[in-house]
C-alpha positions as CSV (number, residue, x, y, z in Angstrom):
1,M,7.6,-76.9,-179.0
2,T,5.7,-80.2,-178.7
3,L,6.6,-83.0,-176.2
4,Q,5.1,-86.4,-175.7
5,I,4.9,-87.3,-172.0
6,D,3.9,-90.7,-170.6
7,I,2.2,-90.2,-167.3
8,L,3.3,-92.8,-164.8
9,N,1.5,-91.5,-161.7
10,P,-2.2,-90.4,-162.0
11,K,-1.4,-87.5,-159.7
12,A,0.6,-85.9,-162.5
13,T,-2.6,-85.5,-164.5
14,K,-4.0,-83.1,-162.0
15,L,-0.7,-81.1,-162.1
16,L,-0.8,-80.9,-165.9
17,R,-4.5,-79.8,-165.8
18,D,-3.6,-77.1,-163.3
19,L,-0.8,-75.8,-165.6
20,A,-3.3,-75.8,-168.5
21,D,-5.8,-73.8,-166.5
22,L,-3.0,-71.2,-165.9
23,N,-2.4,-71.1,-169.6
24,L,1.1,-72.3,-169.1
25,I,0.7,-75.4,-171.3
26,S,-1.8,-76.7,-173.8
27,I,-3.1,-80.3,-173.6
28,K,-4.1,-82.1,-176.8
29,V,-5.3,-85.7,-176.6
30,T,-4.7,-87.7,-179.7
31,Q,-6.0,-91.2,-180.4
32,E,-3.6,-91.8,-183.3
33,D,0.2,-91.8,-183.2
34,E,1.3,-88.9,-185.4
35,F,4.5,-90.8,-186.5
36,M,2.5,-93.8,-187.6
37,K,0.1,-91.5,-189.5
38,V,3.1,-90.1,-191.5
39,V,4.5,-93.6,-192.1
40,G,1.1,-94.7,-193.4
41,K,0.9,-91.8,-195.8
42,L,4.4,-92.5,-197.1
43,R,3.6,-96.2,-197.5
44,K,0.4,-95.4,-199.4
45,K,2.2,-93.0,-201.7
46,A,5.0,-95.6,-202.3
47,A,2.6,-98.3,-203.2
48,I,1.0,-96.1,-205.9
49,D,4.1,-94.7,-207.4
50,T,6.7,-97.5,-207.1
51,P,9.4,-97.2,-209.7
52,T,10.2,-100.3,-211.9
53,L,13.5,-102.0,-211.9
54,D,14.1,-100.6,-215.4
55,Q,13.4,-97.0,-214.2
56,I,15.8,-97.4,-211.3
57,T,18.5,-98.8,-213.5
58,K,18.1,-95.9,-216.0
59,E,18.3,-93.4,-213.2
60,V,21.4,-95.0,-211.7
61,E,23.1,-95.1,-215.1
62,L,22.3,-91.4,-215.7
63,V,23.8,-90.4,-212.4
64,R,26.9,-92.5,-213.0
65,S,27.4,-91.1,-216.4
66,K,27.1,-87.5,-215.1
67,R,29.6,-88.2,-212.3
68,Y,32.0,-89.8,-214.8
69,A,31.8,-86.8,-217.1
70,E,32.4,-84.4,-214.2
71,K,35.5,-86.4,-213.1
72,K,36.9,-86.7,-216.7
73,G,36.0,-83.1,-217.7
């Protein structure tokens, strides 16, 4: 399990280090927000492979026709 903890009191840092020394927790310092890293990857992928309006329209029509056929059949 991973938790993000904002330390409000510097004294808590020593307590966390003591817990790490006892192998009760693991401390990993990250410079980059993992969530923003994932968002960046998704945005980059979306910019490269953005569907055109025509592609979107064709896909919507395909799904609608399948649903209509299922309801009718």
